[in-house]
C-alpha positions as CSV (number, residue, x, y, z in Angstrom):
1,M,0.0,0.0,0.0
2,T,1.1,3.6,-0.6
3,Q,0.2,6.7,1.4
4,A,-2.8,8.7,0.2
5,R,-4.5,11.9,1.3
6,G,-5.0,12.2,5.1
7,A,-5.0,8.8,6.9
8,F,-6.3,7.0,3.8
9,R,-4.1,4.4,2.1
10,E,-4.3,3.0,-1.4
11,G,-4.6,-0.7,-2.1
12,H,-5.7,-3.0,-4.9
13,V,-7.6,-6.3,-4.9
14,E,-8.0,-8.8,-7.7
15,A,-11.7,-9.8,-8.1
16,G,-14.0,-10.8,-10.8
17,G,-11.3,-10.5,-13.4
18,F,-10.6,-6.9,-12.5
19,R,-7.8,-5.2,-10.5
20,I,-9.8,-3.0,-8.2
21,R,-8.4,0.0,-6.5
22,Y,-9.6,1.1,-3.1
23,M,-8.8,3.7,-0.3
24,S,-9.0,2.6,3.3
25,A,-8.6,4.2,6.7
26,G,-9.8,3.7,10.3
27,E,-10.5,0.7,12.5
28,G,-13.6,-0.9,13.7
29,P,-16.6,-2.5,11.8
30,A,-16.1,-2.4,8.1
31,L,-17.9,0.2,6.0
32,V,-17.7,-0.4,2.3
33,H,-18.4,2.6,0.0
34,L,-19.5,2.5,-3.6
35,H,-19.1,5.9,-5.3
36,G,-21.3,8.0,-7.6
37,A,-21.1,8.5,-11.4
38,G,-18.1,10.9,-11.1
39,G,-15.9,8.2,-9.6
40,L,-14.1,7.8,-6.3
41,R,-13.8,11.0,-4.4
42,L,-12.9,11.0,-0.7
43,T,-14.9,13.6,1.2
44,P,-14.8,15.1,4.7
45,G,-17.6,12.7,5.5
46,H,-15.2,9.8,4.8
47,D,-12.7,11.3,7.1
48,L,-15.2,11.6,9.9
49,L,-16.6,8.1,9.5
50,S,-13.1,6.7,9.6
51,R,-12.9,7.7,13.3
52,H,-15.5,5.0,14.0
53,F,-15.2,2.5,11.2
54,Q,-12.8,0.8,8.9
55,V,-13.8,2.7,5.8
56,I,-13.1,1.0,2.5
57,A,-13.9,3.2,-0.6
58,F,-13.7,1.2,-3.8
59,E,-13.1,2.6,-7.2
60,M,-15.4,0.5,-9.3
61,P,-14.1,-1.1,-12.5
62,G,-13.9,1.3,-15.4
63,F,-13.9,4.5,-13.2
64,G,-11.0,6.8,-12.5
65,T,-7.5,5.4,-13.2
66,S,-8.7,1.9,-13.7
67,R,-8.6,0.2,-17.1
68,E,-11.6,0.7,-19.4
69,N,-14.4,-1.7,-18.5
70,T,-16.0,-3.1,-21.6
71,R,-17.3,-6.3,-19.9
72,T,-19.8,-5.2,-17.3
73,Q,-23.3,-4.9,-18.9
74,N,-25.5,-3.7,-16.0
75,Q,-25.4,-2.8,-12.4
76,A,-26.3,-6.2,-11.2
77,E,-23.1,-7.5,-12.7
78,L,-21.2,-4.5,-11.2
79,A,-22.6,-5.5,-7.8
80,A,-21.3,-9.0,-8.2
81,A,-17.8,-7.7,-8.9
82,M,-17.9,-5.4,-5.9
83,A,-19.1,-8.3,-3.7
84,A,-16.1,-10.3,-5.0
85,A,-13.8,-7.4,-4.2
86,A,-15.1,-7.2,-0.6
87,A,-14.7,-11.0,-0.2
88,G,-11.2,-10.7,-1.7
89,L,-10.3,-8.4,1.2
90,G,-11.5,-11.0,3.7
91,L,-14.7,-9.3,4.6
92,E,-17.4,-11.8,5.5
93,T,-19.9,-9.2,6.7
94,Y,-19.8,-5.4,6.4
95,N,-21.9,-2.2,6.4
96,L,-22.5,-0.9,2.8
97,M,-22.9,2.6,1.6
98,G,-23.9,3.7,-1.9
99,T,-23.8,7.2,-3.2
100,S,-25.9,8.4,-6.1
101,F,-25.2,6.1,-9.0
102,G,-23.6,3.6,-6.6
103,A,-26.8,3.3,-4.6
104,R,-28.3,1.0,-7.3
105,T,-25.2,-1.1,-7.3
106,A,-25.4,-1.3,-3.4
107,L,-29.0,-2.2,-3.5
108,Y,-28.4,-5.1,-5.9
109,L,-25.5,-6.3,-3.8
110,A,-27.6,-6.2,-0.6
111,A,-30.6,-7.8,-2.2
112,R,-28.6,-10.6,-3.8
113,L,-26.3,-11.3,-0.9
114,P,-28.2,-10.2,2.3
115,E,-26.1,-12.4,4.5
116,R,-23.0,-10.2,3.7
117,V,-24.6,-6.7,4.5
118,S,-25.2,-5.8,8.1
119,A,-26.7,-2.4,7.3
120,L,-27.2,-0.3,4.2
121,V,-26.8,3.5,3.7
122,L,-28.0,5.2,0.5
123,E,-26.7,8.8,0.1
124,A,-28.6,10.9,-2.4
125,P,-29.6,7.6,-4.2
126,A,-30.1,7.6,-8.0
127,A,-31.5,4.0,-8.0
128,I,-34.9,5.7,-8.8
129,R,-34.7,8.7,-11.0
130,P,-37.3,11.3,-12.1
131,A,-38.3,10.9,-15.7
132,S,-36.6,14.2,-16.7
133,A,-33.3,13.3,-15.1
134,R,-30.2,13.4,-17.4
135,P,-26.6,12.5,-16.5
136,P,-25.0,15.6,-14.9
137,A,-22.4,17.3,-17.2
138,G,-20.8,20.7,-17.8
139,T,-17.9,22.9,-16.7
140,P,-16.7,22.6,-13.1
141,Q,-18.8,25.7,-12.3
142,E,-21.9,24.2,-13.8
143,M,-21.3,20.9,-12.0
144,A,-20.9,22.7,-8.7
145,R,-24.3,24.3,-9.1
146,L,-25.8,20.8,-9.7
147,M,-23.9,19.1,-6.8
148,Y,-24.2,21.6,-4.0
149,G,-27.0,23.5,-2.5
150,H,-24.7,26.4,-1.8
151,P,-21.8,26.2,-4.4
152,E,-20.6,29.7,-3.3
153,R,-19.6,28.2,0.0
154,M,-17.6,25.3,-1.5
155,P,-14.1,25.1,-3.0
156,P,-13.9,24.9,-6.8
157,L,-14.3,21.5,-8.3
158,P,-11.2,20.2,-10.2
159,T,-11.2,20.2,-14.0
160,P,-11.8,16.5,-14.9
161,D,-9.3,14.6,-17.0
162,A,-10.8,14.3,-20.5
163,A,-9.7,10.7,-21.1
164,I,-11.1,9.5,-17.8
165,Q,-14.3,11.5,-18.3
166,G,-14.7,9.9,-21.8
167,Q,-14.1,6.4,-20.4
168,Q,-16.5,6.8,-17.6
169,A,-19.2,8.3,-19.9
170,R,-19.1,5.3,-22.2
171,L,-19.4,2.9,-19.2
172,L,-22.3,5.0,-17.6
173,E,-24.2,5.0,-20.9
174,R,-24.1,1.2,-20.9
175,L,-24.9,0.8,-17.2
176,R,-27.4,3.6,-16.7
177,G,-30.5,1.4,-17.1
178,P,-34.1,2.6,-16.8
179,D,-35.2,5.4,-14.5
180,R,-37.3,2.8,-12.7
181,D,-35.6,-0.7,-12.7
182,P,-38.4,-3.3,-12.4
183,E,-36.0,-6.1,-11.7
184,L,-34.4,-4.3,-8.8
185,E,-37.7,-2.9,-7.4
186,A,-39.2,-6.4,-7.3
187,L,-36.4,-7.4,-4.9
188,L,-36.8,-4.4,-2.5
189,P,-39.9,-5.4,-0.5
190,G,-38.1,-8.5,0.6
191,L,-34.9,-6.7,1.7
192,A,-34.7,-7.1,5.5
193,T,-31.4,-5.3,5.8
194,P,-31.7,-2.2,8.0
195,T,-31.5,0.7,5.5
196,L,-31.0,4.4,5.9
197,V,-31.9,6.7,3.0
198,L,-30.5,10.2,3.0
199,F,-31.5,13.1,0.8
200,G,-30.4,16.7,0.9
201,T,-33.3,19.2,1.0
202,L,-31.6,21.3,-1.7
203,D,-30.7,18.4,-4.1
204,R,-31.1,19.5,-7.7
205,L,-30.4,16.1,-9.2
206,M,-32.4,13.7,-7.1
207,P,-35.2,15.6,-5.4
208,S,-35.9,14.6,-1.8
209,E,-39.5,13.8,-2.8
210,L,-38.2,10.6,-4.2
211,G,-37.6,9.4,-0.7
212,R,-41.3,8.4,-0.3
213,I,-40.8,5.8,-3.1
214,Y,-38.0,4.2,-1.2
215,K,-40.2,4.1,2.0
216,E,-43.0,2.5,0.1
217,L,-40.8,-0.1,-1.6
218,M,-38.6,-0.9,1.5
219,P,-40.6,-1.4,4.7
220,N,-37.4,-1.7,6.7
221,S,-35.9,1.6,5.6
222,H,-35.6,4.9,7.4
223,L,-35.7,8.3,5.5
224,V,-33.7,11.3,6.7
225,L,-33.7,14.7,5.0
226,V,-30.5,16.6,5.6
227,Y,-31.3,20.3,5.8
228,D,-29.5,22.8,3.6
229,A,-27.5,20.2,1.7
230,G,-27.5,19.5,-2.0
231,H,-26.6,16.2,-3.8
232,S,-23.2,15.8,-2.3
233,I,-24.2,15.6,1.3
234,S,-21.0,14.2,2.7
235,T,-19.0,17.1,1.2
236,E,-21.4,19.9,1.9
237,R,-22.6,18.9,5.4
238,P,-20.0,16.3,6.5
239,E,-20.7,16.6,10.3
240,A,-24.4,16.1,9.8
241,F,-23.8,13.3,7.4
242,A,-21.3,11.5,9.6
243,E,-23.4,11.9,12.8
244,V,-26.6,10.3,11.4
245,V,-24.7,7.6,9.4
246,A,-22.5,6.5,12.4
247,D,-25.5,6.6,14.8
248,F,-27.6,4.4,12.4
249,L,-24.8,1.9,11.8
250,N,-24.2,1.6,15.5
251,R,-27.8,1.3,16.6
252,H,-29.8,0.4,13.5
253,E,-33.5,1.1,14.1
254,A,-32.9,2.6,17.6
255,F,-31.0,5.5,16.0
256,V,-34.3,7.4,15.5
257,I,-34.3,8.0,19.3
258,S,-31.5,10.6,19.4
259,R,-29.2,10.5,22.4
260,V,-27.5,13.9,21.7
261,E,-28.4,17.2,20.2
262,T,-28.5,16.7,16.5
263,V,-26.7,18.6,13.7
264,I,-29.0,17.4,11.0
265,H,-31.1,20.5,11.5
266,P,-29.1,23.7,12.5
C-alpha cells in the first residue's frame, strides 16, 4: 500500500477479473463505500466516518484510473464484482454505503447477498430517477451548481481529465439502465437489511420527494432529510452526514431516538 490523502491508504484487490483500487482508513466495523457517477472522491464525510469504522472506498471497474471496463453490462453485474472485491479483502460481513449512481449497485448487492450486508446506507440515491433526469455534465462551475445547495460556500471542483471522463461516460451510458428498474424494485420489498436513505433538502439532481418511493418499496428503511444540503451531502454537510450515518450503523432502528443534540437541523 502507498500513502494517500490524510489517513487513507491506497490498495488493490483482484476480483471478478478486475484489478480494483480502493482507499481505506480507520479501525472498527467495516464500512464499504460505492461511489457515484463521477468516480471515487474522498470527502470530509469519509474522514469523519473513519474515526468510528474501517472505511473502504472502492473505485469500481472502469472508473478513475482503472482500465476501461468493456465487460460489465449492467449494475447487477457490477454489484457481483464489488461483492467479490469485498470478499477478496477477507470481509465476511460489512456495512455498505452507496452514493448516487452507486446506490443502485449497493441495492443489488444487498438484495442478492443479504447475509453479507449488516446495514445499508443510501446517500442521495439515484437508484430511482425522475423521468426528466439526465446525467450531470458541464464545466466545473456548472457541475458545482448541480452538486451543491450552496456552491458559493464550497471550494472549486477540479477540472476533470478528458480521457477519464470519456471512459466513464461510455461505461455509464451502458450501465445507466431505466429510471425505474423493475428487476431491482421487485427485490426491494423482501430486503430485510436495515437501511438508511439520505436526501439533501436542496438536491437539484435527485429531489428529496423521491424518498417516499424508497419508503413504500422498502418497509425496513428509514428516511432522513439533511437540511441545507445538495446532492453531495458528505461534502457539503459532513458533520451532519457522519453523525446520522454513524449513529444508524451503531444502533440500526434505535438510532431514531437521538441521544444527543443533532446537527441534521441547524
